N, C-alpha and C positions, 0 to 999 in steps of 0.2 A: 765842432767849428765848420762853417760852411764848406772848406775843401774835404772833410772827412764825411760826408753825406755820402749815403749809396747813389750809384749812378742813373738807376731807373725811374728817379723821379723828375719832376718837370725842371727845366732849369732855373726857373724863378725861385723856385723851393729850394735847390740846392746853394743859393746865394745868401741864405740867411740861416744862422743857427738854430737848431732844434731846439725847443723849451719843451719842458715837461713840470708837471707837479707829481712829486714822488713823495709817498708817505712813509714814514719808517722812523727810527731812531737813532740819532747819532751815536757815532761809535767812539768820539771822543768830545771834549770841551769845545765849543766853538761860538764865535759872536756873529750878529748879522753881518751879511755881506762878505763873508769868510768863505773860503772854500773849506767844504768838510765832505766824509764820508758817512752815509747813513746805512742803515742796515733795514733792509724791508721786510715785512712779514714772512715772506717766502725765502728770506735768509740771501736775497742778494745784496751784494754792495754797490751802492751808486756815489758818485764823486760829483759835487755839484755846489753851487753857491747857496748858503741859506739867505732866503729872502723872508721868511715870516717864520713865527713859530707858533703852534698849534691854530694853524688858519682856520677860520670858519668857511663855511659853503656860502658864497655869494650870488649864485645864480639867481635869475627868476624866469618868469614865464614871459617876460617883456612887457611893453605897454599896452595899453587896451586897444584894440582894433574895432573901431565902430563896424566896419564891413562884416566883419565875425558876426555880430548881432543882427544885421541884416540878414544875412545867409541863414543863420537860425531860424529865423522869424519867416522866411521862403519855405524852408524845409518843413517846420510845423504846419504851414499853412499847406501845403502841397500834400503833407501826409494826413491831416485831419481836418481840412478845410478851414474857413474862416473862423478865428478863434474870441475875434474882439467882441462877439456879442455876450 
């Protein structure tokens, strides 16, 4: 909870609860959105709210950025000269 955060972090950070994604096994049966205890691979017990079962990785490298393509072309041109011929 916000009042339980350490004191050496920015004030804006202390006002919000800490959220983390912790992988492990449930120590008892639990339903979604219920509080449960999980046992991590390092045998640490963590209590939290079950939000998802067997979640998949959902990250990407983001949207295409046309400026990066222009930067690549400029770098290659400076390294190897005009390559359009």
